[in-house]
N, CA, C and O of each residue as an XYZ file, in Angstrom:
736
protein
N      37.593    -76.962     -0.056
C      36.303    -76.272     -1.016
C      36.274    -74.873      0.192
O      36.368    -74.761      1.414
N      36.108    -74.057     -0.862
C      35.774    -72.560     -0.373
C      34.787    -72.431     -0.274
O      33.956    -72.918     -1.040
N      34.525    -71.689      0.760
C      32.430    -71.145      1.269
C      32.815    -69.411      0.788
O      33.301    -68.465      1.408
N      32.467    -69.538     -0.195
C      30.866    -68.530     -0.057
C      30.718    -67.591      0.070
O      31.026    -66.532     -0.477
N      29.783    -68.173      1.483
C      28.921    -68.048      1.835
C      28.930    -68.440      3.454
O      28.341    -69.389      3.972
N      29.909    -67.269      4.221
C      30.641    -68.377      5.544
C      29.452    -68.351      6.776
O      29.485    -68.820      7.914
N      28.303    -67.537      5.990
C      27.741    -66.503      7.878
C      25.746    -66.682      6.678
O      24.679    -66.558      7.280
N      25.767    -66.847      5.752
C      24.105    -68.053      5.621
C      24.530    -69.553      6.067
O      25.686    -69.913      5.848
N      23.507    -70.530      6.760
C      23.666    -71.311      6.661
C      24.030    -72.469      6.230
O      25.212    -72.253      5.960
N      23.787    -73.793      5.922
C      23.663    -74.883      4.856
C      22.178    -74.866      4.849
O      21.629    -74.251      3.935
N      21.529    -75.401      5.658
C      20.119    -75.336      5.495
C      20.087    -74.270      5.294
O      21.199    -74.476      4.808
N      19.832    -72.615      5.078
C      19.120    -71.808      4.751
C      18.966    -70.470      5.918
O      18.484    -69.347      5.773
N      19.633    -71.175      7.168
C      19.070    -70.042      7.943
C      19.801    -68.369      8.034
O      20.841    -68.539      8.671
N      19.700    -67.081      7.720
C      21.201    -66.435      8.040
C      21.823    -66.317      9.391
O      21.301    -66.362     10.505
N      23.252    -66.133      8.970
C      23.682    -65.834     10.409
C      23.450    -64.036     11.364
O      23.348    -63.933     12.586
N      23.433    -63.365     10.794
C      23.601    -62.439     10.837
C      23.095    -61.645     11.508
O      23.562    -60.551     11.825
N      21.743    -62.253     11.904
C      20.835    -62.120     12.681
C      20.858    -63.356     13.731
O      19.728    -63.806     13.920
N      21.713    -63.897     14.333
C      21.911    -64.104     15.934
C      22.890    -63.645     16.529
O      23.922    -62.998     16.345
N      21.770    -64.603     17.990
C      22.055    -63.742     19.085
C      23.840    -64.100     19.508
O      24.709    -63.428     20.063
N      23.808    -65.661     18.856
C      25.414    -65.812     18.812
C      26.308    -64.874     18.422
O      27.122    -64.333     19.170
N      26.168    -64.666     17.241
C      27.196    -64.378     15.558
C      27.335    -62.033     16.711
O      28.128    -61.128     16.973
N      26.167    -62.369     16.829
C      26.063    -60.627     17.781
C      26.394    -60.495     18.336
O      25.786    -59.628     18.964
N      28.064    -61.091     19.262
C      28.236    -60.534     20.580
C      29.656    -60.045     20.522
O      30.443    -60.001     19.577
N      29.757    -59.748     21.572
C      31.229    -59.657     21.618
C      32.861    -60.767     22.333
O      34.081    -60.658     22.452
N      31.821    -61.683     22.595
C      31.957    -62.795     24.342
C      32.583    -63.455     23.437
O      31.994    -63.795     22.411
N      33.782    -63.731     23.637
C      34.530    -65.566     23.613
C      34.130    -66.056     22.812
O      34.486    -66.285     21.656
N      33.253    -66.282     23.445
C      31.767    -67.285     22.377
C      31.233    -67.398     20.818
O      31.072    -68.230     19.926
N      31.053    -65.869     21.126
C      30.681    -65.354     18.590
C      30.242    -66.353     18.265
O      29.503    -66.581     19.223
N      30.201    -66.637     18.036
C      30.098    -67.163     15.857
C      30.640    -66.684     14.929
O      30.533    -65.479     14.697
N      31.411    -67.565     14.110
C      31.924    -66.035     13.120
C      30.207    -66.987     12.261
O      30.204    -67.981     12.987
N      29.755    -67.063     11.907
C      28.728    -67.595     11.455
C      28.738    -69.281     10.662
O      29.746    -69.792     10.176
N      27.882    -69.676     10.686
C      27.514    -71.571      9.754
C      29.636    -72.189      9.583
O      30.395    -72.768     10.360
N      29.770    -71.718      8.380
C      30.292    -72.619      7.894
C      31.746    -71.740      8.028
O      32.486    -71.764      7.045
N      32.247    -70.817      9.453
C      33.136    -70.145      9.930
C      33.863    -71.392     10.073
O      33.146    -72.383     10.208
N      35.974    -71.702     10.075
C      36.768    -71.893     10.698
C      36.373    -73.399     11.412
O      36.349    -74.572     11.038
N      35.914    -72.219     13.375
C      35.388    -72.699     14.750
C      33.952    -73.809     14.370
O      33.993    -74.901     14.936
N      32.580    -73.494     13.329
C      31.468    -74.073     13.121
C      32.087    -75.432     12.450
O      32.151    -76.599     12.836
N      32.550    -74.684     11.162
C      33.637    -76.563     10.890
C      33.921    -76.999     12.076
O      33.232    -77.715     12.801
N      34.716    -76.656     12.221
C      35.813    -77.939     13.121
C      34.477    -78.411     13.560
O      33.860    -79.142     12.785
N      33.672    -77.924     15.292
C      32.768    -79.147     15.548
C      31.491    -79.850     14.886
O      31.149    -80.987     15.209
N      30.704    -78.958     13.784
C      30.277    -79.602     12.815
C      28.050    -79.649     13.785
O      27.352    -79.800     14.787
N      28.159    -79.311     12.016
C      26.538    -79.753     12.432
C      26.359    -81.078     11.424
O      27.277    -81.419     10.677
N      25.303    -81.665     11.470
C      24.609    -82.929     10.183
C      24.557    -82.704      8.856
O      24.503    -83.486      7.907
N      24.592    -80.893      8.951
C      24.737    -80.661      7.833
C      25.094    -80.188      7.465
O      24.440    -79.852      6.478
N      26.576    -79.410      7.575
C      27.579    -79.171      7.774
C      28.195    -80.367      7.131
O      28.663    -80.119      6.020
N      28.335    -81.778      7.595
C      28.906    -82.847      7.449
C      28.772    -83.453      6.216
O      29.680    -83.687      5.419
N      27.271    -83.762      6.063
C      27.256    -83.949      5.310
C      27.520    -82.923      3.722
O      28.339    -83.164      2.836
N      26.342    -81.557      3.797
C      26.669    -80.840      2.233
C      28.795    -81.016      2.105
O      29.563    -81.550      1.304
N      28.946    -80.237      3.365
C      30.281    -79.459      3.099
C      31.162    -80.550      2.946
O      31.685    -80.991      1.923
N      31.269    -81.010      4.417
C      32.321    -82.470      4.540
C      32.550    -83.385      2.714
O      33.233    -83.234      1.701
N      31.258    -84.504      3.348
C      30.746    -84.532      2.549
C      30.673    -84.982      1.392
O      31.226    -86.056      1.153
N      30.105    -84.415      0.563
C      29.057    -83.451     -0.492
C      30.454    -82.814     -0.845
O      31.304    -83.525     -1.380
N      30.697    -81.578     -0.579
C      31.624    -81.192     -0.787
C      30.809    -79.539     -2.153
O      31.110    -78.913     -3.169
N      29.818    -79.648     -1.209
C      28.408    -78.422     -1.508
C      28.384    -77.412     -0.173
O      28.815    -77.360      0.978
N      27.580    -76.647     -1.128
C      28.158    -75.111      1.401
C      26.470    -74.977      0.843
O      26.423    -73.907      0.236
N      25.397    -75.493      0.822
C      24.186    -75.472      0.754
C      23.364    -76.428      0.320
O      23.478    -76.836     -0.835
N      22.526    -76.873      1.069
C      21.740    -78.198      1.593
C      20.254    -77.781     -0.311
O      19.364    -78.517     -0.737
N      20.464    -77.138     -0.551
C      19.655    -76.890     -1.613
C      20.334    -77.462     -2.621
O      19.846    -78.505     -3.057
N      21.637    -76.943     -3.265
C      22.302    -77.910     -3.545
C      23.198    -79.614     -4.429
O      23.846    -80.099     -5.357
N      22.402    -79.811     -2.987
C      22.287    -81.343     -2.949
C      21.229    -81.775     -4.515
O      20.034    -81.484     -4.553
N      21.685    -82.224     -5.253
C      21.274    -83.414     -5.394
C      19.822    -84.442     -5.098
O      18.851    -84.834     -5.747
N      20.362    -84.581     -3.716
C      19.367    -84.915     -2.928
C      18.236    -84.403     -1.925
O      17.445    -85.139     -1.334
N      18.333    -82.173     -1.781
C      17.482    -82.206     -1.300
C      16.214    -82.262     -1.473
O      15.354    -81.628     -0.862
N      16.140    -82.689     -1.942
C      13.954    -82.922     -2.613
C      13.023    -84.042     -1.368
O      12.054    -84.045     -0.609
N      13.919    -84.711     -1.758
C      14.027    -86.374     -0.891
C      14.504    -86.526      0.503
O      14.062    -87.276      1.373
N      16.190    -85.075      0.605
C      16.259    -85.786      2.021
C      15.558    -85.354      3.439
O      15.434    -84.240      3.949
N      15.091    -86.828      3.944
C      14.476    -86.397      5.252
C      15.090    -85.540      6.684
O      14.477    -84.713      7.360
N      15.966    -85.855      6.802
C      16.620    -85.391      7.197
C      16.626    -83.258      7.067
O      15.772    -82.746      7.791
N      17.300    -82.480      6.425
C      16.479    -81.415      5.381
C      15.618    -80.449      5.574
O      15.541    -79.258      5.877
N      14.404    -82.249      5.029
C      13.049    -81.552      5.938
C      12.631    -82.299      6.937
O      11.551    -82.882      7.028
N      13.330    -82.277      7.535
C      12.974    -82.587      9.380
C      12.658    -82.188     10.316
O      11.824    -82.399     11.197
N      14.362    -80.755      9.777
C      14.380    -79.259     10.587
C      13.148    -78.525      9.392
O      11.930    -78.454      9.556
N      13.684    -78.211      8.609
C      12.765    -77.450      8.021
C      10.971    -77.081      8.699
O      10.254    -76.230      9.225
N      11.045    -78.610      8.119
C       9.449    -78.785      9.361
C       8.897    -78.114     10.491
O       8.086    -77.208     10.684
N       9.789    -79.054     11.336
C      10.486    -77.642     12.388
C      10.384    -76.485     13.198
O       9.997    -76.061     14.287
N      11.178    -76.042     11.618
C      10.833    -74.601     11.683
C       9.983    -73.620     11.776
O      10.033    -72.418     12.035
N       8.765    -74.806     11.364
C       7.808    -73.827     10.680
C       7.676    -73.435     12.422
O       8.123    -72.300     12.587
N       7.281    -73.942     13.500
C       6.260    -73.638     14.744
C       7.526    -73.808     15.677
O       7.173    -74.035     16.835
N       8.722    -73.771     15.533
C      10.076    -74.861     16.311
C      11.132    -73.341     16.172
O      11.416    -72.798     15.105
N      11.695    -72.766     17.919
C      13.100    -72.426     17.055
C      14.033    -73.083     18.600
O      13.853    -73.943     19.463
N      14.864    -72.252     18.310
C      15.900    -73.057     18.961
C      16.383    -71.443     19.237
O      15.820    -70.434     18.810
N      17.265    -71.500     19.851
C      17.873    -70.173     20.649
C      18.357    -68.537     19.134
O      18.725    -67.415     19.480
N      18.269    -68.755     18.408
C      17.814    -68.576     16.954
C      16.796    -69.217     15.892
O      16.703    -70.325     15.363
N      15.664    -67.330     15.780
C      14.938    -68.083     15.010
C      14.815    -68.175     13.380
O      15.353    -67.715     12.373
N      13.334    -69.424     13.921
C      13.435    -70.168     12.277
C      12.078    -69.898     11.213
O      11.877    -70.532     10.177
N      11.345    -68.954     11.678
C      10.390    -68.398     11.286
C      10.586    -68.220     10.263
O       9.791    -69.054      9.832
N      10.948    -67.862      9.528
C      11.404    -67.306      7.724
C      12.508    -68.270      6.977
O      13.182    -67.941      6.001
N      12.541    -69.626      7.708
C      13.212    -70.334      6.557
C      13.021    -70.679      5.126
O      13.688    -70.727      4.092
N      11.722    -70.913      5.561
C      11.104    -71.349      3.992
C      10.535    -70.382      2.983
O       9.999    -70.622      1.901
N      10.768    -69.263      3.569
C      10.750    -67.769      2.825
C      11.832    -68.260      2.240
O      11.858    -68.971      1.235
N      13.328    -67.620      3.296
C      14.577    -67.722      3.011
C      14.961    -68.832      2.228
O      16.100    -68.745      1.769
N      14.349    -69.816      1.957
C      14.458    -70.599      0.407
C      14.607    -70.478     -0.455
O      15.526    -70.744     -1.231
N      13.189    -69.778     -0.545
C      12.624    -70.036     -1.585
C      12.659    -68.699     -2.676
O      12.162    -68.561     -3.794
N      13.768    -67.469     -1.521
C      13.415    -66.421     -2.276
C      15.090    -66.686     -3.113
O      15.282    -66.474     -4.311
N      16.148    -67.189     -2.126
C      17.052    -67.890     -2.664
C      16.876    -68.278     -3.541
O      17.403    -67.692     -4.486
N      16.206    -69.254     -3.783
C      15.800    -70.681     -5.319
C      15.329    -68.826     -6.148
O      16.274    -68.304     -6.739
N      14.307    -68.211     -6.135
C      14.455    -67.334     -6.455
C      15.389    -66.154     -7.552
O      15.563    -65.936     -8.751
N      15.655    -65.818     -6.693
C      16.660    -64.665     -6.293
C      18.087    -65.351     -6.589
O      18.339    -65.224     -7.788
N      18.727    -65.781     -6.155
C      19.905    -65.891     -5.300
C      21.124    -65.831     -3.960
O      21.269    -64.807     -3.292
N      21.483    -66.389     -3.853
C      22.251    -66.539     -2.811
C      22.642    -64.849     -2.756
O      22.883    -64.064     -1.838
N      22.614    -64.808     -3.327
C      24.150    -62.693     -3.485
C      22.849    -62.538     -3.546
O      22.332    -63.463     -2.918
N      22.050    -61.823     -3.993
C      20.679    -61.427     -2.890
C      19.723    -61.937     -2.147
O      18.652    -61.407     -1.853
N      19.987    -62.626     -1.948
C      19.920    -62.980     -0.154
C      20.259    -62.224      0.859
O      19.566    -61.602      1.665
N      21.764    -62.374      0.702
C      22.884    -62.356      1.221
C      22.753    -60.001      1.518
O      23.003    -59.219      2.436
N      22.117    -59.884     -0.229
C      22.616    -58.828      0.432
C      21.257    -58.329      0.814
O      21.188    -57.100      0.836
N      19.685    -59.250      1.253
C      18.505    -58.174      2.102
C      19.502    -58.447      3.786
O      19.390    -57.764      4.804
N      20.320    -59.524      3.591
C      20.359    -59.973      5.066
C      21.678    -58.784      5.733
O      21.726    -58.742      6.962
N      22.408    -58.127      5.175
C      23.146    -57.045      5.361
C      22.374    -55.975      6.175
O      22.481    -55.269      7.178
N      21.510    -56.279      5.126
C      20.106    -54.408      5.809
C      20.398    -54.242      6.890
O      20.943    -53.417      7.624
N      19.642    -55.804      6.893
C      18.685    -56.773      8.215
C      20.050    -56.606      9.182
O      20.001    -56.440     10.401
N      21.131    -56.674      8.475
C      22.313    -56.841     10.504
C      22.161    -54.935     10.690
O      22.362    -54.279     11.712
N      21.739    -54.432      9.290
C      22.942    -53.098      9.486
C      21.668    -52.213     10.813
O      22.058    -51.357     11.607
N      20.516    -52.602     10.746
C      18.816    -52.635     11.208
C      18.772    -53.825     13.187
O      17.941    -54.101     14.052
N      19.488    -53.955     13.048
C      19.730    -55.696     14.204
C      20.702    -54.329     15.446
O      20.462    -53.940     16.589
N      22.247    -53.866     14.015
C      23.266    -53.581     14.475
C      22.675    -51.972     15.354
O      23.103    -51.671     16.468
N      21.637    -51.097     14.571
C      22.020    -49.950     14.897
C      20.241    -50.374     16.678
O      20.043    -49.531     17.553
N      19.623    -51.398     16.631
C      18.570    -52.310     17.175
C      20.190    -52.010     18.768
O      20.659    -50.999     19.291
N      20.303    -52.636     18.835
C      22.238    -53.360     20.297
C      21.992    -52.131     20.070
O      20.924    -51.917     20.645
N      22.539    -50.653     19.289
C      23.858    -49.741     19.935
C      23.390    -48.729     20.593
O      24.069    -48.129     21.426
N      22.106    -48.402     20.283
C      21.076    -47.566     20.130
C      20.167    -47.507     20.918
O      19.797    -46.454     21.436
N      19.440    -49.124     21.229
C      18.409    -49.557     22.606
C      18.429    -50.376     23.054
O      17.448    -50.750     23.696
N      19.373    -50.990     22.978
C      19.755    -52.786     24.134
C      20.213    -51.885     25.105
O      21.129    -51.062     25.136
N      18.988    -52.397     26.214
C      19.881    -52.043     27.730
C      20.461    -53.393     28.729
O      20.781    -53.433     29.917
N      20.409    -55.048     27.035
C      21.304    -55.440     27.987
C      20.199    -56.563     28.214
O      20.474    -57.474     28.995
N      19.735    -56.558     27.973
C      18.719    -57.664     27.594
C      17.929    -57.524     26.467
O      16.944    -56.995     26.982
N      17.770    -57.586     25.746
C      16.521    -57.167     24.551
C      17.612    -57.813     23.580
O      17.206    -57.822     22.418
N      19.049    -58.424     23.765
C      19.298    -58.781     22.579
C      18.467    -59.544     21.466
O      18.296    -59.043     20.354
N      18.007    -60.666     21.788
C      17.721    -62.307     21.163
C      16.272    -61.561     20.958
O      15.803    -62.301     20.093
N      15.440    -60.744     21.157
C      14.671    -59.622     21.162
C      13.973    -59.553     19.686
O      12.974    -59.999     19.122
N      15.429    -58.487     19.317
C      16.434    -57.937     18.065
C      16.203    -58.325     17.683
O      15.017    -58.340     17.356
N      17.630    -59.585     17.017
C      17.030    -60.620     16.053
C      16.266    -60.895     15.990
O      16.266    -61.003     14.764
N      15.128    -61.267     16.330
C      14.031    -61.713     16.425
C      13.229    -60.734     14.970
O      12.890    -61.126     13.853
N      13.138    -59.177     15.706
C      12.363    -58.487     14.445
C      13.369    -58.081     13.313
O      13.031    -57.780     12.168
N      14.938    -58.122     13.898
C      15.880    -57.583     12.707
C      15.071    -59.442     11.091
O      15.199    -59.666      9.888
N      14.372    -60.129     12.296
C      13.994    -61.994     11.614
C      13.198    -61.584     10.348
O      13.344    -61.518      9.127
N      11.882    -61.241     11.719
C      10.734    -61.690     11.323
C      10.326    -59.625     10.089
O       9.541    -59.550      9.144
N      10.741    -59.049     10.363
C       9.579    -58.022     10.010
C      10.431    -57.108      8.912
O      11.551    -56.597      8.934
N       9.502    -57.146      8.079
C      10.156    -56.360      6.432
C      10.977    -55.344      6.764
O      11.135    -54.732      7.820
N      11.513    -55.253      5.617
C      12.774    -53.689      5.591
C      12.359    -53.041      6.748
O      12.704    -53.061      7.930
N      10.777    -51.945      5.498
C      10.209    -51.334      5.490
C      10.166    -50.830      6.517
O      10.252    -49.615      6.693
N       9.974    -51.970      7.689
C       8.393    -51.613      8.827
C      10.194    -51.829     10.333
O      10.207    -51.366     11.474
N      10.746    -52.221     10.002
C      11.182    -52.349     10.333
C      12.629    -51.151     11.084
O      13.157    -50.846     12.153
N      12.702    -50.745      9.029
C      13.488    -48.948      9.206
C      12.286    -47.659     10.122
O      12.684    -46.836     10.947
N      11.168    -47.789      9.775
C       9.733    -47.459     10.491
C       9.807    -47.190     11.956
O       9.441    -46.193     12.578
N      10.292    -48.161     12.322
C      10.491    -49.053     13.495
C      11.378    -47.914     14.386
O      11.138    -47.295     15.422
N      12.753    -47.965     13.263
C      13.512    -47.054     14.518
C      13.411    -45.944     14.195
O      13.272    -45.287     15.226
N      13.396    -45.233     13.230
C      12.575    -43.783     12.384
C      11.781    -43.174     14.081
O      12.118    -42.143     14.662
N      10.841    -44.034     14.492
C       9.922    -43.549     15.390
C      10.228    -43.562     16.163
O      10.041    -42.742     17.062
N      11.015    -44.769     16.172
C      12.616    -45.095     17.931
C      12.920    -44.011     18.181
O      12.483    -43.395     19.154
N      13.952    -43.441     17.125
C      14.752    -41.818     17.248
C      13.722    -41.448     18.050
O      13.466    -41.725     19.221
N      13.059    -40.645     17.078
C      12.334    -39.745     17.495
C      11.382    -39.008     18.927
O      11.196    -37.911     19.453
N      10.984    -40.425     19.080
C      10.253    -40.606     20.631
C      11.918    -40.851     21.695
O      11.917    -41.286     22.847
N      12.640    -40.612     21.242
C      13.956    -41.290     22.659
C      14.447    -40.262     22.409
O      14.793    -40.046     23.570
N      14.822    -39.332     21.841
C      15.509    -38.584     22.196
C      15.821    -37.853     23.978
O      14.927    -37.450     24.722
N      17.443    -37.862     24.321
C      17.700    -37.959     25.420
C      16.641    -38.409     26.437
O      16.144    -37.776     27.369
N      16.362    -40.020     25.898
C      16.157    -40.315     27.488
C      17.487    -41.423     27.573
O      18.541    -41.718     27.010
N      17.052    -41.605     28.133
C      18.520    -43.154     28.937
C      17.592    -43.967     27.917
O      16.603    -43.911     27.186
N      18.597    -44.734     28.385
C      18.928    -46.205     27.300
C      17.427    -47.330     27.851
O      16.576    -48.007     27.274
N      17.784    -46.994     29.261
C      16.116    -48.359     29.337
C      14.737    -48.041     29.220
O      13.890    -48.875     29.540
N      14.183    -46.026     28.454
C      13.843    -45.745     28.574
C      13.688    -45.736     27.402
O      12.493    -45.723     27.109
N      14.838    -45.736     25.958
C      14.564    -46.226     24.633
C      14.829    -47.717     24.505
O      14.560    -48.230     23.419
N      15.490    -48.734     25.805
C      14.398    -49.092     25.454
C      13.318    -49.676     24.704
O      13.188    -50.028     23.532
N      12.349    -49.676     26.042
C      11.182    -49.684     26.729
C      10.330    -49.145     24.759
O       9.350    -49.581     24.156
N      11.523    -47.901     24.365
C       9.573    -47.392     22.910
C      10.238    -48.028     22.066
O       9.493    -48.793     21.453
N      11.174    -48.081     21.767
C      11.577    -49.421     20.432
C      10.792    -50.398     20.962
O       9.713    -50.550     20.388
N      11.064    -51.233     22.061
C      10.380    -52.257     21.990
C       8.459    -51.643     21.722
O       7.863    -51.948     20.689
N       7.789    -50.794     22.841
C       6.507    -51.072     22.265
C       6.407    -50.719     20.309
O       5.862    -51.425     19.461
N       7.075    -49.525     20.134
C       6.641    -49.320     18.576
C       7.076    -50.882     18.284
O       6.153    -51.312     17.592
N       7.915    -51.808     18.452
C       8.031    -53.894     17.174
C       6.733    -53.469     18.021
O       5.815    -52.776     17.582
N       6.823    -54.011     19.323
C       5.700    -54.473     19.684
C       3.544    -54.143     18.363
O       2.567    -54.744     17.915
N       4.033    -53.124     18.444
C       2.718    -52.017     17.990
C       2.900    -53.030     16.697
O       2.211    -54.033     16.513
N       3.459    -52.786     16.247
C       3.884    -53.581     14.422
C       3.978    -54.957     14.311
O       3.312    -55.533     13.450
N       4.686    -55.547     15.034
C       3.848    -57.202     15.232
C       2.079    -57.515     15.323
O       1.579    -58.424     14.661
N       1.591    -56.986     15.865
C       1.013    -57.415     16.870
C      -0.546    -56.052     14.726
O      -1.623    -56.180     14.143
N       0.023    -55.625     14.731
C      -0.910    -54.905     13.458
C      -0.737    -55.917     11.935
O      -1.436    -55.920     10.922
N       0.687    -56.853     12.347
C       1.384    -57.686     10.609
C       0.936    -58.544     11.317
O       0.044    -58.002     11.969
N       1.008    -59.467     11.559
C       1.043    -60.618     13.071
C       2.555    -61.105     12.774
O       2.583    -62.148     12.122
N       3.735    -60.607     13.092
C       4.830    -60.772     13.981
C       4.373    -61.794     14.537
O       3.162    -61.849     14.754
N       5.237    -62.871     14.912
C       6.260    -62.827     16.704
C       7.332    -63.167     16.975
O       8.059    -64.070     16.561
N       7.462    -62.184     17.915
C       8.688    -61.410     18.200
C       9.371    -62.328     19.447
O      10.434    -62.173     20.049
N       8.312    -63.347     19.577
C       9.031    -64.806     20.089
C       9.368    -65.551     20.467
O       8.461    -66.300     20.830
N      10.607    -66.022     20.720
C      10.769    -67.340     19.860
C       9.755    -68.606     20.370
O       9.098    -68.516     21.407
N       9.729    -69.661     19.589
C       8.282    -70.484     19.412
C       9.173    -72.286     20.077
O       9.736    -73.360     19.865
N       8.740    -71.515     20.750
C       9.562    -73.441     22.074
C       7.985    -74.374     22.101
O       7.919    -75.457     22.682
């Protein structure tokens, strides 16, 4: 079958903001529906793509009654894995209202901001933190945080730049009740 959105997971997660998607290492993942991931599979890929020939769980006629997808979504409300699930329900709802193409457009904007954080402010220990920030902060909050960090960090080394961006993101998170840590 033709996969139109390889970087949007079958279950609704955005692959573009995942630490494994944003690595140069050999273990880089190209998205949940990329050839490598499809070969390894997950229960959602096996069920939706391989058995039913659909790209997303939400397109399944059983999506409202599927216990596996319900359990995944319920777990995502309180827990994360190596990837942030905090916005999963909000993302699924957005896609239902506005479509997958509109969701992908926003995820590409988030990916752009994440790329800036990783390129200009990552001291080698902040990738997951920046992935979470790019996932949960509103786009305008991300843009403002990066703008402030650039203004405050001119001429500094990468460790100092990273501390500044962390401080700004932590401040935004505390004021707006964002959670910038994986929930275990």
